[in-house]
N, C-alpha and C positions, 0 to 999 in steps of 0.2 A: 504493500500500500504506500502511496505517496503521502507526503506530509502536507496537510492543508490547514488553513485557518480562515477566519472571516474578517471582513471590514464592514462598517456601516456608513452609509452616505444618505443623508436626507431621508431617514426613516426606512431605507431598504438595506437588507443584509446580503452580502455577496461572499460566496466561497472563492478562495484564492489558493494557488499553490504557494506554500509557505517557504519561499526562497530563503528567508532569513534563517529558517531551521536547518538549511543545508550549508550554512556558513559560506556564502558566495563572495565574501569581501575581497578575496584574492582574484576573482575572475573579472575580466573586462565586462562592461555592461552588455555588450552584444552577446557574449557567452551566457550571461544570466538570462537573457531573453530566449535564446535558443534552448537553454536548459529548461526553462519554464514550459516551453512548447513541447519538448520531448516528454517531460514528466506528465503534463496534463493530457496529451494525446495518446500516450503509450502506458497509461497507469497500470493496465492489466497484462502487459507484455514484458515479462522478465527479460527476454532476449534483447528487446529493444532498449531496456534500461541498463543492460550490462555495462556500457561504457561510463556510467555516471560516477562510480566510485573512483576510477582512475582519473577521470576528468576533474573531479573536485580535489583529489589529492595532488595532482601534478599541474593542473591548469591546462592540460592538453591531452589529446588522444588521437590515434590514427583510425579510430573506429568510424564506421559509417553511421550516420543518424538520419532519421526522417524528420523533415521540417514541413509542417502543415500551415501554410499562410492562411490568414483569415479572409483575404480577398485578392482580386486580380485587377490590375489596370492595364488598359490598352489604348492605342490611338487608331485613327481611321486607316492609316496605311500599314500598321502591323496587324490590326484586327481583320483587315480585308483578306489577306492570304490565309489567316487562321480560320476565318469564317468560311472561306472557299473550301478549306480542308474539311471542316466540320460538316458543311452542306454535302460535300462529296461522300463523306463517311456515312451520313444519314442515307444517302442514295444507295450506297453499297450495302448497307445493312438491310435496307428494304428489299433490294434485289435478291438478297440471300434468304429472304423470308422472315427477317427480324423486324423488330419495332424500331423505327428511326428515333423515337423518343428516348431510347437508351443512350443516344449521343446527346447529352445535356449537361450543362454546368452543375456542379454540386456546391459551388460557393459563389458569392456575388462577384459580378464582373461589371466594371464601369469602363465605358469607352468614350474618349474625347474625340472631337472632330476638329483637329488642329493642324494637320499636316497637308491640307489641300489648298489652303489660302495662298493665292499668288498676288504679288504686288504689281498689278497691271497699271494702277493709277496711284499716284502719291502726291502729297502736298495739301490739297484743299480739304476742308472739314468733311466733304462728301465722299472722300476716298474710300472709307470703310464700307459705306453702303454700296458703292459701285463694285468694289472688289468682291464683296460677299455675294452680290447678285450674280456675278460671273461665276463664282465658285459653285453656286447651286446649279446653274445651267450645265456647267462642264461635268459635274460629278453626280448628276441626278441618278444615274443607274446604280452607281456604287452606294449612294445614300439610301436608295430604295432597298437595296440588298441588306444594308445595316438595319434598316427599319424592320425588314422581314425578320431578321434575327432577333430583334428585341421583342417581337410578338410571339415567337415560337420557342425561344430558349429561356429557361428559368433563370431569374435573377440577372438578366442581361440588360443593362441600362446604357442607352446611347445619349450622350450630351451633345446637342446639335451644334452646328456652326455658330460661332459668335459667343460661345460660353467660355472660350479661352483655351489655354494650353494644359495638357494633361497634368503636369506636375504642379502647376499653379492651382488648378481645380482641387488637386489632392491636398495641398497645403491649406487653402483657404476655405474649403467646403467639405471635403470627404473625410479627411484624417480625423480620427477620434483620439489618438494617442493611447488611451485606454478604452477598451470596449467591453461589452458584456453579452452573455447569451444565456438562455434558459436551459438548465440541465434537468436532471431527474428531481423534480419537486423543489429546486432551488436555483437561484441566479449565480452565475459564475462571472467573475471579472478577470480580464487578461489583457496583455499588451496588444495593441493594434499592430498587425503585421501584414505584409503584402509582398507580391512580386509584380513586376510590370514589364510589358514588352517594349520597353525603351530603356536604353542604357543609363539615362539620367533619372531613373526612378529613385535613386538614393537621395534626391533633393529633400525628400520628406524626413530623412535622417536628421535634418537640421532642427526638427521639433520633437525629436525623441521617438520617432516611429521607425522600426526596423523594416526595411524593404530594399530590394535590389533589382537590377534589370536582368531579364532572361530573354531568350529567343522565343518567338511565337510558338515554335514547336513544343518547347518545354511547358509553356503556358497552357497549350492545348491539353497536355497530359495531366497537369494539375487541375485544370478545369473539369476534367472527366474523372477525377477521383484519385489520382496518383499523388504521392508526396514528392517534395523535392528531396532527393537523396543526396547527401553531401558528407564529405569528411568534415570533422569538427575543424573549423578554419583557424589558421594562425591569425593573430591579431597584432597589427603594428600600432603602437600608441604614439600619437603625435602630441607632445607636451607643449602647450602654448603658454608663454610668459609675457609679461609686460602689457602694453596697450598700443593700439595703432596711433600714429602721429596725426596731427591735425591735417585734414585734406586728403588723407589716404583712405581709400574705399575698400569695401569687402571684395570688390573685383580684383584690386591690386593684391590683396592677401590670397585670394583663390588662385591667381596666376602664379604667385610666389610658391605656394604649397604644391601646385601642380609641377612646377619646375623641380622642386626638391624631391618629391616622392617618385617622379618618373625615373629617377636614377636607381630605384630599388626594384627588386623582383616582386611585384604585388599581385600577379595573376592568381586568382583563387583565394587571396588573403583579404581580410577585413581591415579597415582603418578606423580607429576611434580616437577622438580628441579628448584630452584631459589637461589638468593643470589650472593654475589661477587665471591665466589669460582667457580661458573659455568664458568666464563670468563677465568679461568686459564686452563680449560680443552679443548683439541682439539676435533674435531668431532669424531675422532677415539676413544678417551677415552669415550666420551659420548655414542657412539654406543655400546661399550662393556657393559656399565652400563645398558643401556636401554634393551639390549638383555636379561638380566637376570630378567626382570620384572616378568615372570611366576615363577621364583625361589623365588622371594620375595613375590609372591602371588597377584600381581597387574595386572590389565589389561594393563597398560601403564607405561612407565618410560620416561616422555616427557621433552625434552629440546627445548626451543623456538628458533626461527631463530635469528642469530646474525652474526657477522663477521666471526666466526669460520665455520659457515655453508657455507658462500660464499667462504671461502678459500678452503673448501673441494670440493665444486662444481667445482671450478677452477682447483684444483689438479687432479680431475677425468675426466677432459676434457669436461665439459659442456660448451656450447657456452657463450661467454661474454654477448651477448644480452639477453640471458635468465637469467643469473646471475643478471644483472641489473634489470630485471623484478621482480625477487624474492625480491630484496631489496626494490624496489619502492612499491610493493604491501604490504610487511610486515610493512613498516613504515606507509603507508597510513591507514592501518586497525587496528593498535594497536597490531599486532602480532610480532613486533620486540622486542627482549629481552632487558629489562632494568635491569641491575644488582642491582639497588637501589630500584626497585619496590617491593611492598609488597601486592600482591593480598590476598584476603580473602580466606583462606583454611579451610577445615573442621578440620584439625589437622596439626600441624607442628612438624617435626623431625629435630633436628640440628645435623649436622655432620661436624667435624673439619678435613679437609683434612690432616693437618699436623700430626694428631694422628694415621693415617693409616700406618701400617707396612707391611713387607714381610709376605705373608699369604698363607695358604692352606685352603681348605674346605673338610671335609670328616670325616671318610671314607665311610659314607653311605648316607649322605644328603648334598645338596649344601649349606644349611643354617648353617651348623655346622663349624663355623670358628675356625681355630686353628693356632698356630705358628708352623713352621717346626720342632721345637725342641720337640713337643708334640706327634708326630705320634706314637712313641714307646708305650706310655701309652694307646693308643686307639686300638692297634692291639693285638689280642689274638690268641691262638692256633697255630698250625703249628710247624714243627721242621725242622731244616736244613738237607740237604741231598746232597751228591756229590759235596760239596763245595758251594752249593747254600744256602743263608740265609733262615731263617724260613719265612720271609715276603719279598720275592724278588720283585723287580719291573719287572713284567712280560711284561707290556706294558708301553712304554713312548711315548705319542702321542701328537704332535702339530697338533691339529685337531679342527674342528668346526668353524662356522662363528663367534662365540663369541669373539675370540681373533685374528684369522688369517685375519680378515677383516681390522684390524688396521696395516698399514704398519710398524709403529714403533715397534710393538710387534714382528713381523717377523724379522725385522732388528736386534733387540736386541738379539733374539735367534741366528741369524747368527753370530753376533759379539762374542757372548759367545762361539759358536762352533769354530770360528776362533782361539780364544785364547787357547781353549782346544786342538785343532789340533796341534797348534804350539808347545805345550808342550808334544805331543805324547800320549794324552789321548784317550781312546776308551771305549764304554760301554762294560760290560761283555757279554758273548755269550748268556746268557739266556734272555736278554732284547730284546723285539721286538720294534724297533724304527720306528715311523711313522710320516711322514709329509704329510698332506692332506689339503692344503689351500682352502679357500672358493672361491678364484678367480684365473682365468688363468693368470691374470696380475702378480701374485706373482712370477712366474718363470722369467719373464723379469726383474722385479725389483731386485730380489736376484742375478740374473746372472750379471746384470750391476754393482752391488755393489761388485761382486766377492765373495759373501757369499754362493752361492748355493754349490760350490765345498767344502766349509768348512763343511756345513751341511751334504753333502753326505759322507764326510770322516768319520763322526761319525755315519753313518747309516741312516741319515735323508734325503734320496733322496725323491723327490716328488713321492708319491704313487698314486696320482689321485686327482681329484677336486670334493669333495663331503663330506657328513657328516661323513662317515666312522666310526671311533672308537667311536665317541660321541653317535651314535645311536646303537652301538653293532655290526656293520659290521667290526669287527676287524680281521676276518680271523683266521687261526690257530695260536696258540702260537708257540714259537720256540721248536724245538725237545728237547732241553735240559730241557726246562720248562715242557713240556708235560710229560716227563719221571718221574718227581718227584711230579707233582701236583695231588696227589692222597690222599684219606682219610688217615690221619695219617702222611702225608708228608708235604711238604711246603705249605704255604697258599699264593697263588699269589696275588699281588696287582697291581694296575695301577695308573699312574700319567698322567693326560691329561689336555689340555687347553680347555676343554669343559665346559658344563653348568650343567650336571647332572651326578650323581655317585651312583645311586640306586644299591643295590646288584644285581649282575647278568646282569645289563644293558650293561656294556662295553663288557663283555664276560661271557659265562655261568660258567666258572671256577673262575671268579674273583668277589668276594663279597666285597672287600675293594678297594676303588678308591678315589684318591685325585684330586681335581681341583687346577690348578696352572697356572701361566703365561707361555708362550712359552719358555722363557729363563730358568725358573725353571724346566720345563719338561726336558730340555737337561741336567741340573744339576743332576736330579734324575736318568736319564739314565746312567750317569757316575758313580753315587754312587751305583746303582743297588740294594739297600736295602731300602725298604720303611720305615723300623723302625729306620733308622739312622737319625741323625740330619744333614741335608744338609748344614746348616749354620756353623757347627763347625767340622764335620767329614771330613777327607781328601777325595776329589773326585778322587784322584790318586796321583802318585808320579813321580817326574822327574827321569831321568836316574841315577842321583847320589843320589836318595833316599829322596829328599826333598819333603815334603807333599804339595799338591796343594789344596787350599781352595776356597770356593765360591767367597770370596771377591777378589781373585786373577784374576777371570775370568769375574766378573760381569761388563757389560759395563756402562760407565757414560752417563749422558744425552747429554753431548757435543759430545761424540763418536756417539751416535745414531743420533743426529742432522746432523753431518757431513756425515754419511753414507746415511741418508735419502735424503739429498740434492743431493748427487751423484746418487742415485738409482732411484728416482721417476721422471717419465716423464708423463705429462698430456696426451700425445698422445698414451701412452701405452694401456690405458684402452679400447678405441674403437677398436684399432688394435687387442688386445688379444681376446676380445669378438667376433669380426667379424670372426677371424680365427677359434675360437671354434664353432661358429654357423655354419660355412661352413663345416659341418662334412660329409665326404664321406660315413661313415658307416650309418649315419642317413638317408642320401639321398637314400641309396641303399635298405632301408627297404621297402618292398611292403606292402600296407595297403588297406583295402576295401575302396571303394568310394561310397557306397550305403547309403541312408538316414537312414536305419535301420542297426544296427550292426548284422552281421550274426553269431549268437551264435552257438558254437560248443559243443555239449554235451560231446565230448571226452576231452575237455580242462581241464587241471588241474590248470590253472591260472585264467580263467574267466568263471564264472557261473552266469546265470541270478538269481538274489536274490529273495527270497520269500517275502521280505518286500516291494519291489517296485511294488505295485499292487494297483488297484483302490479300491477294496473292503477291508475295514479294520474296525475292531471293536475297540471301545474305551476300554482301559484297566481300566478306572475308574469304580466306582461302589461300592457296598457293598459286601464283600467277606471275606472268611476265608482262609488264605494261609499257606502253609508249608514254613518254612525257608529253602531255598536251600543252602545258604552259610551264615555263621556268621564270620565276619572278624574283625580284629583289626584296629589300627590306621595306617595312611600313606600308604594305599593301592594305589599304583600308576597305571596309565594306562599301564605301562610296566608290572606290575603284572597281570593285567586283560587280556590284549591282547598283547602277546609277539611279538617282532619284530626281534629277532635274529635268529640264525641258527635253523632249524627244527631238533630236536633230532631223530636219527635213530630208537630209540626204543619207540617213541611216537605214540599215536593214529593217529595223523595227518600224520605221516610218513607212517604208515601202510595203511591208506586210499590212500595216493598218490601212493604207490607201487602197490596196488591193481588196480589202474587206469592206470598203465603202466609207472609211473615216474621212473627215474633212481635213485635207492637207494643210489648211491654214490654221487649224486649231487641234493639234494632236495631243495636247495636254502634257503632263509630266510623267516620267516613268513611275513615280510613286503612286500615281492614280491608276496605273495599269497593272498593279501587282496581283490582281485577281485573274490576269490573263497570262498563262505561262508561255504562250507563243511570243508575246511581245518581250517578256523579261528574258527569255532565252536569247533573243537576238540583241539584247542590250548588254550582255555580260562582258565585262572587262573592256568596254569601249571607251572608258574615260581616257582622255588624250594623254594623261600622264603615265598610263600603263606601258611598260616595256617588257615584251616577251623575249627573254634572253636565249631562246632556242635558236635564234638566228639574227643577223643584222637587219635592222630596218623593218622588222615585222610591224605592221600597222596594229594599233590598239584593237582588241576584239578579234584578232586573227592568229593563225599559227601556220606551221608547215606540216602538212600531212606527209608523214614519213614514207609510206609505200610509194606515193606518186611524186613526192618532192614539190607539190603545188602549195602555193600560199592561198589559204582559203579562210573564210570566217570560221570562228571556233565552232559554231553550231553545225556548220556543214562538215567540218572535219570530224566532230564527235559522231555525227550520223554515219559517216563512212566507216569509222573504226567499229561502231556498234554493229553495222551490217556485216562486217567481216569477222565479228566475234573477237576483236582485239581490245583488251583492257587498256585503260588510260589512267594516269595519275597526274596530280598537280604538284609542282615543287615551288617552295617559296622561302623567303628569308625570315628575318626577325619580325616579331609583332604582327604576324599575319592575321588579318581580320579585325584589326583595331577599328574603333569608331562605333558607328550605330549598331543597334542590335539586329538589324534587318535579317530575317531568316532567309530571304531570297538569295543572299550570298552563298548559303549552303544548298538551298533548293536548286540554284543554278548549277552548282558543281555536280549535283545529282543528275540533272537533265543532260549535262555534258558527259555523263557516264563515268565520272571519277570514282574509283574504288577506294582510293586513299589520297590524303594530302600530306606530303612530307614537308615540314617547315622547321626553321631554326627555333621558332617559338610561336605560340598561338595566343591570341587574346581570348579571355575566358568565355564570353558569350558565343563567339563564333565557333570555338572548339565544341561547345555543347550542341550548337545547331548542326554541325557536321555529323556528330554521333547520332543525333535524332533523325537525320536523313540516311543513316546507315553507312556513312563514310568514315573510315578509320583515320583519325589524326595521328600522325607519327612525328615525333620530334627528332630532328637530325642531330647527330653528335656535333660538338662545337667546331671541330675541324672539317665538317662536311657542309659548309655553307653552299648554297646553290651556285655562287660565282666560282667556288673552288671545284665544283663537280664538272664544270665545262661540258654540259650536255649538249648534244646536237641531234638533229633528226636521224632516226635509225638506231640510236642507243636504246636499250631496254632496261627496265628496272624490275628485278625479280623480288617479290615480297612473299614472305612465309608467315601469313597471318592466319594460322590454323585456329578455327573456332574454339575447339576444346582446350587449346593451350593459351588462349588470350584471356587476360584478366587485368585488373587495375595495375597500371604502371609496369607491365611486363615488357620484356625486350623482344623485338621482332627482327629476325635476320633480313637483311637487305643486300642484294647483289646487283651491281651495275655492270652490264656488259656493253662495252663501247663498240660501235659499229666498225671502227678502225682497228679493233683488237684491244685487248686489255680488260681486266676485271678488277673491280673495287668491291670489297665486302665490308660491312659494318652492321652493328645493331642499332636500330632506332627504338626510341622509347614510345610505347603506346600511351598517348595522352588520354587515358581512360581512368576516371577517378573512382568509380563505384561498380559494384556488381550489377546494379540496375543498368548502367550504361553498357556493360558487357552484354547483358541480355538484349538490349535494344539493337546492338550491332549484329548479334546472331539472328535476330528476327527480321533484319533488313530495314529497320527504321521504327520510329515510335508509332506512327499511324498504323502500319500493318500489325504491330504488336497489340495495340488497343483494339483494333477490329477483330483480330483473332481471339482476343479475350472475350469480347462481346458475343461472338459466334459460339464460343465454347459454352458460355452461360446459356445461350439459346438452345444448344444441343442438349445440355443437361436438363433443362426445363422440359424438353420434349420427351 
């Protein structure tokens, strides 16, 4: 029996797991939450509880544990592929004589609609209305599909366009921090926990909620009743000391931390913040830092519950009774933060908040921290034209949940704009200025403070509520910029308050992008030149010719405090969300109401996928494979599976036009993720991709070894499959970093890859590969792809025998070079649990689940 006790809150009694009775003071807070979950959910399973004693005694264990999250969050472009899988699974079950209702969520699922908003129009106050109207037209079929799902799937809630970004909705509206449920004749209280199909799910760690990002495939399995199986994670403690200096923002701190932690091996590890400096940070500051956990390579960026958490819950309109409950529970269970506590961590990193300064990251990776004065040294190529500098700021965007979820950051940007407006400053005509907040509450707050008009005067009118520029939905550049952004011309750059800046992510024509705080984004919009020093160069001049510098406009902490006090109202949050949820456009969408989705073979958005089927063969075994792709380091999921606009001259575009799509409005790849034909043709077509299998291979192409022809990947894959010849993908360090998009793994599956051999894998992509039945193999340190020197005709023999494969086993690999010579080595199977081993043997998670459902059907008959 597990140890339990009770707490009382406003007349109600709640049963709780008595963590204090287990003496958890040595454990990191995230371990305490995982332990509570294990004890509560496995109370009668002695085998599941076996690791507890070792865990408590040593603070660690190599044992596998089951984690049962309380809820799931998704957004429209990750839920789309998942829903297509579930709809196809329901069809497959029905065709086999089963009940499609057996494919149904067993826990609450909330879906935001934030990834489809494109910034076609910017500047005027009417921009948001125009962009959202176009969004509804472009994505009507997908949205009807989501609406169908909300009507036939249990506990599946869609938050319509205009309600904001997934992580901001979670922070401001959905997160409970502590939640409750009815057990046998009594109420239970427990931590609010979740998984989300977006890598930035840890943002909610900033208010004490444990959650992390997973791939859509893993979310599907949890949705259908499977736990998250995991090894008890190592926890890196980040000790914060001191206080941020005047004028330094949470963005600067988040970029500083990202730079420091990216130097550590954090894949599969958790990060937790502790020390006296934590207490100097607001919940908004903490959420900004936690949001960037995937950028520093961790699953989490956890801050424990304390007074700042309660203040945030009060600010965002949570009921006082529930806030009291959060405090009572956290104090009773040892989950209340103690700044003097010193839990035992696997490793400790010290950060002095006072040492953090005004910062940027870029121009190509979020971990590359720089001072604003150093941008010039990092930008190359380009030449000025028509009065536009060689490295112009083409896009200046206050965008993304990362920083716009913190009211102080938006208010700081507004105060900066107010001072600039008063001095008559405006951005140059070539700069596209974007304000796309994460929350519909932002408009009420900025209007009440009188700051929205100041932002609009500088071109930062609200353009919509969604991820927008941060995920590449930037829309067209200005006409002035488009005219000169050509080979040999200017080299456009972007400055955004987002979390990622990989080449081509923000816009196909933008390879250089810098991450910055919202106020600094406004400053760069005024400067107009990404290679300038925003801290020293004039941002403009007064009417009498006096230069105006950053220091003249930068708001003080006291100014931000005063404006925040006047702007923020706790009743704004529920009112703003309720108004956005009551969407007439969403209500007007007609959607099927049938248990099975009526697939339309003419659809260019939704196609029944070939991998959601009952029959599937394992990709394990002994085989000799051709290398389909050989890639270098830092290949992100953006490179593998694009999300931005579909180029008119691409294979994907040609296929769409052949099916009757409008060539003038092909939409973005992320909107077509329900159509495997489109996604297949877009794989690896990012212009930064280099296939090292040969010189000058175009992105999205390879050399078909038997013929020697250079052909698109999807055509080569079809030829190899027809000939019964296996293929594999070879990659360098940090393969699959970036977004959680499962299409990066689904794409590899459609290309026929039986394994991916890489120097290292990012956590979520590794999981997605396994869930598609593809074996991730980690190359030895001395076998980097560039050292292997593979060419067409070389073959790779892999001995991945199903009965011999297990977590972290060695797999023999033999390379036979076409010109003679053999290289042999052992690769590490990047498999963490026995469940993952079972998934690989079954050929993927979907076939495994379908086989389980059919077995239950057969037993019932």
